[in-house]
N, C-alpha and C positions, 0 to 999 in steps of 0.2 A: 143560333148559337154555334160557335165553332167547337167541335168536340174531338178533333183528331189527336191521337197520341195522349189521351187523358189516362190518368191512373184509374184503376178499378176501385170499387168500394173497399174491398178487404186487401188492398195492396200492402198494408202495414204489418201483416203477420203478427198482429196483437202488440206491436212495439210502437211507442211514441217516438217522435223525432229525436235523434241524438246527434248533436253537432260534432262531437268528437268522432263518431262513426262516419258521419257524412264527409268529414275532412279526409279520412282514410280512403274513402271511395273515390273522391275527386282527385286525390293525389295519385292513386294508382291509375286512374283513367287518364290523367295528364301524361304520365310517364310511359304508358303503353302506346306503341306505334301502330298496332293492328287490332285494337280492341273492337273496332266497329265491324270487323270481318269475322269475329268469333261467334260461334253458337252460344246460346245462353249457358249451357253446361260448361263450356270452356271459359266464359267470363266468370262464372261462379268459382271455377277452379282457380283462376287467376287471383280473384279476391281472397280466396281461402289461403293461398300461399303468401300473399303480400300484405295482408291485414291481420289484425288480432280478433276479427269478428267471428262469431259463431255462425253455424249453418243457416239459421233462420234470419239472422241479421244480414247475412250476405244476400238473401232474397229481398229483404225489405229496404235496406238503406240505398241501394242504387235507384229504387223507385222514388224514395224521398229526394234523392239528388235530382232526378228528373222533375219531380213536382215542385221543387224549390227553384228551378230554373238554372241550376249549375251545369247540367248536361242536357244534350238533346237526345232524341230517340235513337240516334246512331252511336250513342256513347262517346260523343266528343264534347269537350268543354265549351260552353257558351263564353262570350266575352265576360259576362258577369262571373262565371265560374273561374275564369283565368285570373281576374282581378282579385276575387275573394281568396283564391289559393295563394296568390303572391303577397297580398297586403294584409290579410286577416286570417292567419292559419288556425285561429281558434273559432272562427266564424262568430266572433263575440261583439263586433262593432254594431252599434244600433242600426246603422244604415244597411248593413248586410242582412240583419234579421228582419228589418222592415221589408226588404225585397224578397226574402224567403217567404214571408207571410203573403206578400202581394201575389207571387206566382202560385202559391198553393190556393189562393182565394179568388183569383181572377175568373170572371165568368167564361172566358174562352180557354181556360186551362193554363198549364198542364195538370193542375191539381184535380183531385177527384171531384165529381159533381156535387157530392154531399157537402164538401168543404165550403164551396161557394154558397150553397144553400144555407148553412148554419151562419156563416159570417154575415151574409147579406140580411138575414132576418133577425139576428140576435146581437151582433157586435155594435151596440151603441151604448153610450155611457149610462149606467144605472140599471141596465137590463139584468134580471135575475132569473136563473133557470136551474133545473136539476139534471142529473144524469138521466133520469127517467124521461124528462122532457126531450132530451136529445135522442134517446132511443126511439121514442115515438116519432119524432120529426124525421130521423134518418129512414126508418122503416117505411113510413108513409111516402117519403119523397122517392125512394128507390122503386116502390110499387107504382107510383104515378108516372115516373119517367121511363122506367125500364120494364114494367110489368113483371118484376121479380119479387119474390118474397124470401128474404134472407132469414136464416135461422135466428132465433132470439139471441143466441150466444154470439153470433157474428155481429149483429147490430150493436149489442151491448159492448163488445170489445172495441168496436169502431168508435162509439161514443167516448169510451175511456181513453182511447188513443188520442182523440181530438183534444179533450180536456188536458191530458197529460202533456201534450206538445206545448200548450200555452201556459202551463203552471209550473212545470219542472225547470229548474235552472239549467239543466243540460239541453233543454229544448229552446223554446222561444220565451221563456219566463222573463227574460230581461225586458221584454216589451211591456210587461205589467198590464196585460189586457184583462186577465182574470184573477180574482181572489176568491178563495173558499170562504163560505159563510157557514152558519149553523145548518143542521139538518141536511148535510150533503148537497148544498146548493152552491151556486157560483154567481158572483156579481161581476159585470163588465165595468172596468174602471176607465178613467180618462188617461190614456197613455201619454208618454212624452211625445212631442211632435216628431214626425219623421223628417229627416234631413231633406232640404229642398231638392237636392240633386237626386235623391232616391225617388222622390215624387216625379221629377222630370223624366227620369229614366222609365218609370212605370207608365207615365202618361204617353210617351212615344210608343211603347209596346202596346198599350191599350188602343191608341189611335190606329196603329197599323192593323190590329186585329178587327176593329169594328168600323173604321172610317177610311180605309186605305185608298179609296178612290176619290177622296174629298180633301181639298186644301183647307177648307174651313168648315166649322160646325157651329151651330147656335150655342151660345153660352148656356141657355136653358137646357139644351140637349145634353151638354156635358154635365151640368148640375144633376140632371135626372138619370144619368147613365148608370149610376151605381159606383162609378169610379171614386168620387170623393169619399164615400162611406168606407171604402177599403182602407183609407188612411185616417178615418175618424174626422174628416173635414166637413164642417158646415159651410154655408155660403160665404161667410166672412173669411174663413181659413182658405177656401178654394181661391177666392179673389186675391188674397195675399200671395199665395203660391204662384198664381198666374202672373202677378205683377213682377215677382222676382225673375221668373222665366222670360218675361217680356224684356226686362232689363238685360238679361243674358242673350237676347236676340234669338231665342228659340221659338218664340211665337209672338203674335200681336193680338191685342184685344181691342176690337172696335166697339166703343160704347157711346158714340156720338148720338145715335138714335136706334131705337129698337127695330127689329130684333137684333140684339147684340151678338157679335160673332167672334169666335176664336180662330185665328189663322195660324197654321203650323208653318214655320219658316225654316226649321232645321230638324233633321232626323239623326244627327250624329250622337248616338248613345255612348260611344267610346269617350268622348269629351266629358260627358256627365259622370261616367265611372271614374275618370281621372280626377274630377272635382270631388267626387264622393270619397275617394281614398287618398286625397291629398297629393296626387302625383303630378298635377298640372301646375 
């Protein structure tokens, strides 16, 4: 598993994701010509001067911007960040939020390891869990993977932040992944399907991270890779998405005889962003 430039477990400073705050961060990042050369204290000073964010938000929100795929570790906007800034300044479009979720949850990062762990194990329609379940899962996972024992307070705030990101309207609540039930529990719902161009963009990112030396992979390999689950896709939904991407000449699917193969034909993510934001 690729783990470079991943967020740490308590990157959030106890705050769930705030799209309004994220927009301020990526806007300032875009307008600064030398932010990548600044020390951390200098960057925080810049954000303090040019945003309305408080001291701890200024620590947390740039990390969220990294985790959501808007900026890279050098504090420069990604192509996704540039398109979102220009065409979706509220970060409100469903495609933008699906890609934010994808980047936070992808097994190769840049989101925190625990984020992928929760999404991969619990984000399927009908799953019910409590905050206590998440606390136990996060604590156990960090111990198993990093041999660290976080304080109960840190683990609980992390669980609260995760749930808040997906339930609060100022976060990713529009995706409708979670709903609160009785007894402080949460149910995973069937969300609205992700735009095909967001799925295509994410698939190329996933392919480059996991299969960069291969022009083709088995269809079963892709099905079992965990990628479809990030978009709540079963086998039928995955096949339909691949069919549309095949018609767009991004890939080919060879199903004449097993083992079936998916062949990547194009890696132009910019075109997919143009389609996603209606600029093509």
